[in-house]
C-alpha positions, 0 to 999 in steps of 0.5 A: 290485297297483294303484298308490296314488293321493293320498288326497285324490282319494278323499276322505281325508286324507293327514295322518290316514293318516300319523298312523295309520302313526305310531301303529302305529310308536310304539305297536306296533313301537317298543314291541316289540309287533308285529314288523312291519305291512302296511296297505292302504286302498282307497276309491272305486276307488283304493288311498289308502294302502299301507305296510309297516313293521318285520320279517316275520322278526325273527330273520333281520331280513327286512323286511315287503314288499308281497308278504310272505305271512301266515297269515290263519287265520280270514280264510279263513272269508269265502272258504269262505262265499263258495264255499258260497254259490256252490253255493246260487246254483246250486240245489245246496243250500239254507240251510234244509236240515238238515245231516244231509241231507249228513252222515247220521251227524249225524242223531241228534246230541244236546245236552250235558247232563252228563259228560266225553269220551267218556261224555256224557249228552245230550238231543235238540235242539229242532230239527235243525242247519240249513245256515244255522246253520253260516254264522252260528255258531248250530250248537251246535258249538264250538272247543277253544280256548274253554276253557269247557265239557266239550264244548270239552275233548273237542275239545281231546282229539281235536284237532278244528279245529286247523289243524296236526294229523293227520287230514282233513276226513272224520275231523273229521266222524266225530269230531264225530259222537261229541261232543254239541252245546253247545246246541240249534241256533239258541239261541245264537251260538258261534264254532266249527268250523262253517266247517270243516264248510262246507268239507267240505260244499263237497266233498260237494256239488260232487263235488271236493275243497274246496281244488280248488273254491276254487282253480278257482272263486275263487283262479285266476279272480281271480288270487289266486296267492299264496293257498293252504293251504301256502306252496310252496318257491319262495315260502318266502323271502316267508313271515313268522314268527309270534309269540306275545305273552307276558306275563312274570312281574312284567309287566302285560298291556300289557308283553308280549314277542314269542316265536317261535311258528312259524319260517317256515323249519320251519313246517308251512305249508311242506307241503300239509296233510292237514286242509284247514281252511276255517275257518283254513287259508289263507296269503295276501298283502294284495294277494291279499286286497284282490282278494277284498275288491274283488270283494265291495265290487263286488257279487260281481264283479271284472274280469269274474269274477263270484263271486256276485250282488249280492242273494246278497252282500246276504243274506250281509252282513245280520244273521242272528241270530234276532230281529235281536239283536246278538252280545252278546245271543246269544254264549256266547263272545266271544274278541277284543279288540273289543266287539260291541255293535251288531254282528250276524252274517251268513253268514260276516261280522260286520255293523255294525247300529248304529254308535252302539252300537259307540262307534266311527265306522262305517256300517250294513252294514259287514262284517268279520272277522279272524284269530288272528294279528291280521290283519283286514279290513273293508269298508264299501259305503256309503263304498266303503272297504276296509281290510286289516291284516296282522301275525303276533302271537297271540292277536288279543285281545292289543291293541285294535288293531282298534278303533284301526284302525277309529277312525283310518281313519274319522277320515281320511275328509274327504268322506263318502258318507253 
């Protein structure tokens, strides 16, 4: 990893960044809300803040280190989206093509009208599902954890989209052919297994397994050697434990305790999975993810390795929600602790359109996403800024951490580019 530089060399305040570290320690570590944290902040070509606190494994008292490996869950989605857009750049697929061109069994997918699994009544969609619908989550697909409809109940019953499950990408596609869409494609935004479907399509279109495409075209060229769909035996000692934030009887939501959810010594992530989840299956390190983010900040290229052209990346980080609206105007389900006023969605990322509407300091064009275990990142091209935060606590909605991070990181900027 790059050697840290004094924050002042990149227009940021060391005192403000120290205040952020103290905030994490007092509010989250000392209070027992997080086991440990890692925070990386990069600006104007320099790492201006790199810190680890607390434990990667509370039971074994193993501290978080710079090379700790975390489950990044949905922070897998940007990598999958970039992999897919590489195929778009090569002219092998177009964003306005129907998905059923590549998945013929989906040609007659209906929209839910009534019923429960496996007996549904459906109606025809207003239009076919397009490739762009998968990238921007307007496909009509869903996630079982939404707990909102008879359709997502069917996902739970068939375990569709669950990272730790039996089955393969192929069986997921076959199962989805038997379940109706939540809504007609393009009519709403709904967080979903769409990015898992993109991973499947990468395999179909490229002619090689998705995980191999990702390794050969992104991970290996960038030197992201600690990023994979499982943690090999020789790295298992670096793998963090994962916890769930659980409210005890008689306690308030702010007084949770940590319960071990996935022991790194017995975790399913220690073996190659049968289901390769482009939506949430990767494990990684903060250093590896910073490498990926630096390539995005640099217009799609890093160290002579070009993933995408800058115009393609600009397309990906523009708001693609129909009518140019923000997420609350279209969303069927918002699931994290963050508010989304003034935030749209691009091709694989949430995108800030209007910082004033978010009520949080930021810049137009900043893009971001996070993972289920409270990992997160954001990239601000205007300010040449990257922030990566790692911990392992489910769910990500337990605390307003992402809002606090953004507020305090932007507060540390003393010399703005805007």
